[in-house]
C-alpha positions as CSV (number, residue, x, y, z in Angstrom):
1,X,-0.1,-0.1,-0.1
2,X,3.0,2.2,0.6
3,X,3.8,2.2,-3.1
4,X,0.8,3.4,-4.1
5,X,1.1,6.5,-1.6
6,X,4.5,7.0,-3.2
7,X,3.1,7.1,-6.7
8,X,0.4,9.6,-5.4
9,X,3.0,11.9,-4.0
10,X,5.0,11.6,-7.1
11,X,2.0,12.4,-9.2
12,X,1.2,15.5,-7.3
13,X,4.8,16.7,-7.6
14,X,4.7,16.1,-11.4
15,X,1.3,18.0,-11.6
16,X,2.9,20.9,-9.5
17,X,5.5,21.1,-12.5
18,X,8.6,21.5,-10.3
19,X,10.2,18.3,-11.5
20,X,13.5,18.8,-12.9
21,X,14.6,16.9,-16.1
22,X,16.8,14.7,-14.3
23,X,14.1,13.8,-11.7
24,X,11.8,12.7,-14.5
25,X,14.6,10.6,-15.9
26,X,15.1,9.1,-12.4
27,X,11.0,8.5,-11.8
28,X,11.1,7.0,-15.6
29,X,14.0,4.5,-14.5
30,X,12.3,3.5,-11.5
31,X,9.0,2.9,-13.5
32,X,10.9,0.8,-16.1
33,X,12.8,-1.1,-13.6
34,X,9.6,-2.1,-11.6
35,X,8.0,-3.0,-15.0
36,X,11.0,-5.4,-15.8
37,X,11.4,-6.8,-12.4
38,X,7.5,-7.6,-12.6
39,X,7.8,-9.2,-16.2
40,X,10.8,-11.3,-15.0
41,X,8.9,-12.5,-12.0
42,X,5.8,-13.4,-13.9
43,X,7.9,-15.4,-16.5
44,X,9.7,-17.1,-13.4
45,X,6.3,-18.0,-12.0
46,X,4.8,-19.1,-15.2
47,X,7.8,-21.1,-16.5
48,X,9.8,-21.8,-13.2
């Protein structure tokens, strides 16, 4: 549940419009990383 709260805070920061370009890059990196980890876990569960 903490993760949803985290993304909510991140979203409000983005709406505030004060996120620096490098912060956007970091956020995108975290999102991509989470998706990749989720996909790998799903594949391991399905084929493991």
